[in-house]
N, C-alpha and C positions, 0 to 999 in steps of 0.2 A: 668638089675638087678645089684645092687651094689655088689662089691666084698667083702666088709667088713661091719661089724656092728659097727656103730659109735654112741657114746653117749656123749652128752654135760652134764657136771656136774658143779655145782656152789654152793657157800654159799651166804646167803643174810640175811639182817635184815632191815625192814622198807624201802623197795625199790619199793613200789607199782607204783610209777610214771614211772619206767623204764620197767615194765613187758611187755606191748604190743610191744614196740619197740624191746626189747630183744628177745621175743619169735618169732617175725617175722624174726629176723636174724638167730635164731637157728633152724628153722623149717626144715632145710635140714638134720638134724640128725635123726637117727632112734628113739631115745628117749632122753628126757631131764629130768635130775634128779637134784633137788635143795634141799639143806639142809638149813632150816631156823633156825637161832640162837636166835630167840626171837622177831619176829615182833609183833608190836602192831597195825599196820594199816591193810589194806586189801591185803597185798602182797601174802599171802598164797592162799587166795580165787581166786585172779586174776590169779596166776600161774596155779592152778588146772583147772580153767575155760578154759585155753588155752591148756590144755593137759599135763602139766608138772607133774611129780611125785614129791611130796614134803614130806620131812621128817623133823620132829621137834626135835631139839637137844638143850641142855643147855651145854655150855662150860664154866667151871669155875675152876680155873682162866682162863681168856681169853688168848688163843694162836692161832695165825693164822694156824700154822702147824697142831695142833690138830684138828681144825675145818675142814681143807681141807682133812686130812686123814680120818676123820669120813665120810665126803662127798664122798670120793673115795670108801670107804667100801660099800656104798650104790649102787655102780655101779655093775651090774651083771657080773659074772666072764666070761660069754661067749662074752662080748664086745671085739672087736678087737682094736678099737681106741678110746681113751678117749680125749675129748677136754674140758679143764678147762677154763672158762671165768668168769667174774663178770657181774652183771646185768647192769652196766653202760658202758659196752663195746659192740661193734657191729662188727660182722664179715661181710665183704663185700660180697654181694650176689655172688653165684657161688663158694663159698669156698670149698664145699664138692667135687665138680668135680676136683678142683685144688689139693685137698688132695689125692684123689684116683688115680690121674694120676701118682703120684710118690711113693705112699706107696706100699710096698711089704711085703710078708710074712717074718717074722723074723725081721722086722724093729722095733726099740724101741722108737725113739723120733723124732718129727718133729719141725723144727724151721721156723719162719716166720716173716714178717715185722709187727711191732707194733708201731702205732702212739699214744704215750701217751697223746699228746695234739695236737689240730689242731688250725690253725689260723681262723679268721672270714670268710675268703674266702674259707675255707675247705682244704687248703693245709697243709702239715705236719709242725708241729712246733718241738716238742721233739719226736725223732724217734729212735728206736733201734730194734734189733733182739730179738724175744721172743721164749719161749721154752715149752709152756704148753700143747702141744699135745704129747701123749705118749701111750704106750701099757698098758694093764690092769694089768699085773702081776709083773712087775719088777721095780716099783717106789714107793717111799714114800715121803711125804713132811717133810722138816726140817726147823728149825728156827722159833722162836715165832713170829717174824715180819720180813718183807722182805723175806718171805719164798720162798724156791726153791725146785724143784724136785731133789731127790737123786736116782740115779740108784743103784739097789741092785741085779742085775743079776750077774751070774757067768762068762759070756762071755763078750767080749768088747761091749760097747753100740754102736748100729748102728743108726746113725743120718742121717737126710735128710733135706735140705732146701726146703720148699714148695713155689716155685716161683708163685707169683700172689695171694697168700693167705695173706690177710691184715686184721688186727684187729685194729679198731679205738676205742679210749677211750674218753668218754664224762663225765668227773668227775663231781660229785655233789658238788658244792662249799659250800653247807650248812653243809656238813659232816666234822667233826673235825678230825684231826690227832693227837689230844692232847694225846691220849693213847700211841702213838709210843715211846715217850721219856722214859716213865716209863718202858715199856716192854724192850726197848733196854738196859737201865741201868741194869735191872734185868739179861738180857742175858749175858752181859759183866761181871757182878759180878759173875755169875755162871761159865763162861768160858772166862777169860781175854785173852786167847791166840787165840780165834776165830777171824780170820782176818775179816770175813764178818760182824760180829756184831759190832766189834770195828770201822770199817769204817763207817757203817751206824749210829752208835752213834755219831761219830764226825760230820758227815754231818747234823744230826738232831740238834746238838748244834748250827751249823751255821744257820740253818733255824730259830732257836729260838733266834738268835742274841746273843748267849752266846759265844762271840768271843774267849776268853781265853780258855774256856773249849774245844772248837773246835780245837784250835791250839794244846793243850796238848794231846788230845785224838788221833788226826790224826798223830801227831809226834810219839806216841807210836805205832800206826798201822804200820807206815812205817818201824819200827824196828822189827816187827814180822817176824819170819822165813817163815811163810806161806803167807806173803803179797808179792807175786811174780807177780801178774797180772799187767802188765805195765800200761794198760789203766786205771785201778782203782787206781793205785799208782799216776798216773798223775792227776786224778780227786782229790785225797786227797791233793796233792800239790796245786792245784788250790783253793780248799776251805781254805787251810791255808793262801794262798796269799790274798784271799778275806777278811779273818778275820783280817789279819794285815792291809789291806787297810782301813777297817772300824774302826780300832783302831787308824788310823792316822799315821801308820808307813810305809811310802811309800817305803823306801829302802828295808825293809824286804818283802813287797808285791812283789816288782820287783824281788828280789832274788828267791822267791818261784815260781813265774811265769816262770822265766828262767829255774829253775829245772824241772818244769812240761814240758816245751818245749823239754828239753834235754831227758826226760823220754820217751815221745811219740811225736816225731817231725812231724808225719804224720797226726795228727788231728788238725783241725782249732781252737778248743775252747780256748786253752791257749793263742794263738796269739791274738785272738779277745778280750779276757778278759784283757790281758795286754794292748792292744791298747786302750780299754775303760778306764782302770785305768789311763793310761797316759793322755787321753783326759781330764778327770776331774781335772788333776793336771796341765793342759796346757803345758804338755811336748810334743810338736808337732812333734819333730823328732821321738820319740818312737811311737807315735800314727800312723804316716804315715808309718813308716817302718814295724811295726808289722801287720798292716792291710793289707799291700801289701804282706807280707809273707804268711798270711792266705789265700789270694786269689790265691796263687800258688798251693794250695792243691785242687784238683778237684774231689776227690773221698771220699764219706762218709765212716765212719767206719762200718764194718760189724760185729763187735763184742762188740761195746760199744755204749753208748747213744750219739746221734747226736742232739745237741741243735739248735733250730730254728735260734737264732741270729747269729750263725756261718755260716748259709747258706742262709739267706735272704739278704736284702739290707745293713745290718749293716756293714760288712767289707768295702764295697765301700763307705758308708757314712762316716765312720771313716777316711778312706784314703783321701777322699775329704776334710774333715775338717782339717786334719793334713797338707795336701798340701797347702790349702788356707792360713792357718796361717803361713806357711813357705814361702809364696810368690811364690809357684810353681803352677801358675794358670792354665797351660795347663793340668797338672796331676789332679788338683782339678776339672777341668771341665770334664775331662775324667771319673773320678769316680763318680762325681755327676750325670752325664748323665746315667751311668750304674745303680746307686741306684734308680733313678726315673723309669728306664725301668723295674726294678724288682718289685717296689711298686709304680705304677703310680698314685694312689689316695692319697698318703701321702702329705698333704699340706706343712708340714715343709720341706720335701725333695724338693718339687717343688719350694718353696720360696728360699731355699738355692741354687738351680740350677740357678735361675734367678740372684741372687746376684753374684754367682761365674762367670757366663757367662758375666755379666756386667763388673766385675773387670778384667776378662781376656781380653775383648775387649778394655777396657780402657788402660790396660798395653801394649797391642799389638800396640795401635795406635801411640805412640810417635816415636818408632823406624822406623815406616813406613809412617809417616804422609807426608813427603816430596815426597814419592814415588807416591802418588796418586793425589796430588793436581792439577797437570796440565793436566792429561789425560781426554779425552772426553769419552773413553770407558774402562771398566774393564771387563776382562774375568772371568768366574767361571768354575771350573773344579772339579769333584769328583774323588778322587784317591782311588781305591780299589785294594790294593796289597794283594793277597791271599797267605797265607803261603805255601800251597801245590802247587801253580803255580807261585811262586815269580819270577823265572827267566823269564818265558813267559810274565808276567805282566810288568816287568821292560822293556823288549824289546818293548812291545806295547807302553808303556809310552814314552820311548826314541824316538821312531819313530814319535810319535805325537808331542812331544815338540821340537824336532829338526826342524820340519816343521814350528812350530809356532814361532820360533826365527826370521823368516823373516816378522812377523806381524808388522803393523804400531804401534800398541798399545801393550806394553809388560808387563802390570801389570795383574797378575793372582791371584785371591783368590781361594785357594785350600782347599777343605774339605777332611781331612784324615780319611778314614773309612776302612783302611786296617790293615795289621799286623805290619807295621813299626811304631815305635814311631815317634813323631813329629821331634825329633832331627835326627833320622835316615833318615826320609824323607827329611828334610832340607839338609842333606849331599848329598843325591841323586840328589836333584834339583839344587844344586850348580853348576853342570856341564853344565847347560843350560843358554843361554844368555837372560834370562827373570827374572822378579822380582816377587817373590812369597810372599804371606801372607798365612800361614798355620793355619787353625782352625780345630776344631774337634779333634779326637784322638783315633785311634785303635778300633773303633766299626763300624760295617756295619749297619748304621742307615737307609739305603735305600735312594732312589732318592729324594722323597719329602722333607724329613728332611734335607738332605745334601744341596740340592739346596736352600731351604728356609734359612738355617743358613748363607749361602754365601750372599744371598740378604740382610738379616738383618745386617750382618757385614758392608756391603756397605752403607746401609741406615743410620747406626749409626755413622760410622767413616769417610765416604767420600760421604756425601749426595749430593754434587754438581756434581758428575759424571752424565753425560747425558745418557749414554747407558751402558747396561750390556748384555754380551753374555752368552750363555750356550754351553759349549764344552763337547765332549766325548773323552775318551782315544783312541777309535778305529777310529780316524779321521786323515787325512793328509791334510794340508792346503797349499795353494799357497801363494807366497809373497803378502802381503798387501790384503789378501782375503777379509778383512772386510771393506776396504775403500769404495767400491761402495755401500755396504749395509748401512753404516753410512750416505753417501750422500743421499741415498733414504729416510731415516728417516728424514733427515734435510729438505727435500723438499716436504714431504708428511705428512698428518695428519694420522699417523699410530702408533699403540702401539708397533708393532714388525714387523720384516721382517725375513724370513727364507732364507737360502742359498741353491742354487741348489746342489744336491748330486748325486753321482754315487756310487753304493754299490759294494761289493766284486764279485758279479755275473755280473757286468757291466750294471745293470739296472738303468735307470733314470725314475722312475715310473711316475712322474707327467707330463712328456712330452712324455711318451710311446716310449722311445728310448733305445736301447740295444747295448752295445759295446761288440762284441763277443770275442775279444782277449785283455784281460786286461793285461797291462804290469806289470811285477814283479819288474823291476828296478824302484827305486824311482824317478830318474831323468826323465825317460820315462813317469812315471805316472804324474809328474808335467807338462810335455809338453802336455799330453792328457787333463789334467784338464783345461789348458789355452785354448786349442782348442775347448772345449765344451761350453765355455761361449757364451752368446748371450744377446740381450736386452729384452728377454722374461720376463714377470712378470705374473705368473699364480696363480690360486686359489689352496691353499694347505698349509700344515704345515709340517715342519720337523726340525731336528736339524742338524747342528748348527743354532741357531737363535740369533737375537739381539733385546733386549727390549728397549723401551723408559723408562728410569729409573723412571721418575716422574709418569708415568701411571702405571708402575709395582707396585710402592709403593702404589699408590691410590687404586689399586684393591687388594692389600695384598699379591700377589704372590701365593704360595702354602698354602692353608688353612689346617694346620695340625690337626685341630679339626676333619676334615672329612677324610683326607688322612692318614689313619693309617697303610696302607700296605707299603711294601718296594718299590713297583714299579707298573706301569700300571695305566693309566687313569689320572695321575697327570697333563699331558699337557692339557687334555680336561678341567680340572678345570680352568686353566689359560685362555684358549680360551673362555670359557663361561664368565669368569670375564671381559674380554675385550669386548665381545659381548654386555653384559649388561651395561658396562661403556659407550659405545657409544649410547646405546638405540636400541631397536628392530627396530625402524623406519629407523635407519641409515643403517641397513642391512650390517653391517661390516662383513668381512670374512678374514681369514688369507691368506697371499700371500708369494710366493717364487720368488726371483729374481735370474735369471740365469746369471746376470752380474758377479757373482762369483760362482764357482763350487768347491766343496770340496769332497774328498773321505771319505765316511762313511761306514765302513765295516758292520755296523748295529748290535748293541746289542751283541757284542762278550762277554762282561763280564756279561750281565744280566742273563746268564745261571746259575750263581752262586747264584742268589736270589730265594728263594723258597716260598715266600708268595703267597697265593692264589690271583689270579687277582681279585677275587670278593670283596676283602676287600675295595679297593679304588673305585670300581664300586658302591658298596653299599653306600660308603661315598659320592660319586658324586650325587647319587639320594637324599640322605638326605640334601645335600647342595642346590641343584638346582631343585629337583623335577622332575616329568615326563616331564614337558615342556622343561627342560634342555636337556633331551635326544632328543626331537624333534628338538631343535635348533642345537644340535651337528650333527644331520644327515644332516643339511643344511651347517654347517661350514666346514665339511670335504669334500674333493674332491674325495678320493679313494672310489671305489665301495664297498669295504668291510666295511669301516666305515659307509657309507650311509646305507647299508643294515642292519648292526648290530644295529645302534642306532634307526633306524625305527622299527626293530623287538622288541627291548627292550621297546620302547615307547608304542607299541601296547600291550605289556604284562602288562603294569601298570594298 
């Protein structure tokens, strides 16, 4: 049984089209009361048919506060909680339970999340905290337009934020707001010291493209003694800036945006608007800097309007455009990738990303061209330095890279997907006797994307390289570990060859061998790795592996159209690519050569990736179908893989 009597009340006029949806949303209330102010369609009949109580009123001259107060008077006095909404608004189902979980006797007002507008995908665009849930006795509506509830009780108002209660607004684009300007002008004429009405009048002038009137009115607003709400003052400064910008006075626009930022430095909107203003004037330094400053703010305001463009792809998009035009291509790529990650279906963003990536690769090539021209083999490595485990990750990387210094081929393409900037990473890598190309930048894009970007860099910039390796940070290599593997590929018609591995538990799974006492000393480990080598070549796949670059490119590497998860099953995609490259009659299968053995702790850093493993598995099925699963059960040697892929094939 409910603890409180809840009533939804509203005003309406000619809103027949919204009745069914609105009543469905409000049915959790004990009663619904609507005050109709002159409908000429079937609004009243539709509401009454759904059980609403409808009163007919004539409001002249029109004032929103008068209409809402009359509507509130129709609510019975024994109601405990009043919920005021409009017919083009929807409360998310379960709202009453959320309300009663926190409402207590003596509570006066409830606040909640309001999405004034939504994007096409249903995510919030313009969002702020709303206030239209209240007790029956101690409130009245004030202001002829942009009306608000005024508390009239004798004791301090007791407020609560109702976590999880969300009201969504689906505005009727056919409805005009043409009456607002006249009502606001009347209200300000009646009370020129009323900061709320003066602010809204200035904003309305901006909406009507009356730039000078907006500037003059909001300048007056800022001088009012009552105009002390910093967030609203900031908004007024932004509207003044926008008006100056539309008048062609860039310097004044900048001045007012800087004042807005100084007024409220913890909200993104002023930074983003200044970055956008700078973009249209091709002021790339300001565009880049202000967009980056906006991105440093990670929390939305809980007391003012949060505009969608401050929290969607826009800041990263502007940062990318600014960086690109400044020639800072690594930062341009970093932000362009983030923008696409936020809004992946935007064709312009995707086109920009390809352009920026191409330019980044082009500019990276000259300084490193001589580095790669002579090598037969290039290594690829994903570097994931996590901020919360930076010391441990650096130690892991240092141990790996020190051992790699004794490699025959010393060129490494690194994809940076950790917390260090590319410059910080370059400084770290300078301590090792290897030659690095760094791509990517500070975003954990996952294994398939990171590996594929390394491959694409090699294909575009050093296409004559014969072999490409895949390395992991949790590996330790013996001197010239790759030499025998390259020789194997040179003398066999194979697309790839894996290296023998021993893991942290001493297991050598593909040859059923276990070393009980794993040495902790690195020199002792190196001795052991040499001792474990043999001329065995067995059925199986593991990392590290070395690919024939020509065949890798022919098969396309990791197909990111299907591999949308951060990890798991990406290697299976490549194995099937090779299997079909040779044709099913050839009965190709992956092989491991124990002429080289490497320590591979096995997936130490993958614990930080949280994507469901099903994402890439489902992509694998889309790419290769059920028969692909059957063939994977044949390609893998381990009993687990064989059983798993057979089971999944039988389920299809």
